[in-house]
N, C-alpha and C positions, 0 to 999 in steps of 0.2 A: 404353936411355935412355927414361924415362917423361916425358910431359908432362902436368902437372896444370892444370886450370884452375878456378878459384875464383870464385865470382861471387855478388852480392848485387843483385839487379835490382828496380826498384819494381814494383809491382802494383796501384798504387791506381786507376789508370784502365783503361778498355778498351784504349786504345792502349798504356798500358805492359804491360799483359798479352799483348798480341799481340807486342809487341817481345820480351818475355822468351821467349815459346814460340818465337818465330822464332829466336832466339839459339841456344836449346837444340836445336832441330831442326837448325839449320845445322851445329853442331859435331858432332852425332851423324852428319850425312851425310859429314863429313870423317873419321869413324873413332873419335870419342870414345865412351866408354861411361860411364854413370853410375856413380859411386863412391858418392856420397851426392847428396842431391837437388840441391845446388848446386856439387858437386865432380864434375868429368869428368876422366877419364883416357885417354890413349892410349900405347901402346908404339911406340917408333920404333926401327929399328935402328941409327941413327947420329945425331950431333949436327946434322949437315947436314940430314938428314931431319926432325929435330925443328924446326930453324928454318924449314923450309918450312911446317910445320903451325902454328907460332907465328904466322908472317907471315899465314897464312889466317885464324886466329883473330881477329887484330888488325884484319883487313879486315871482319869480320863484327861488330864491336863495336856494341851498341845505343846511341842516343843518351844514356841516362841508366843510372846504376848503377855500381856498384864491380866490377871484374874484376881478377883476378890470374893470372898465368902463371908456373909454375915448372917447371924441369926437374930431375929426380933420375935418379941411375944405377939400374941393375937391381938391383944389390946394396943400395942404400939402400932402394929401394921394397920388396924382399923382405924386408928387416929389420924391417918395420913390423908391430907386433902388432895385431890386431884383435879386438874383443870384442862380443858380443852381450849386453847386461846386463853380468853379472861372468863370463860364460862365454867363455873364449878360443876363437875360432873360426879354421878353417884358411882361408888365404887362397885366392882362386881360382887355378887354374893359369895359367901364363904363356901367353899367346896364342901361337897356331900361327903361324910365319913360313915363308915360302916362300924355299927356297935354290936358287939357280941355280949349277950347276956349269959 
């Protein structure tokens, strides 16, 4: 399961820029990585774990801006085609996951 966070936050004032930077830093502390400048992703081993991180993102929402949160399966995420200009690029490998026996 992948959790994607999309956002468009205002940066007009110094306070807006601070709130925007804080939001990005906070979700990165929670394990999200930048996919594009305003799209961050996090791989989760289960829907329950994804719900925990979604709840955490909701608790970090800044006072202004537009934020979207979406979950997709590993298969759906893996079916994405990525391009750099017109050249098809290979997606980064799946994150390492710890397995306990």
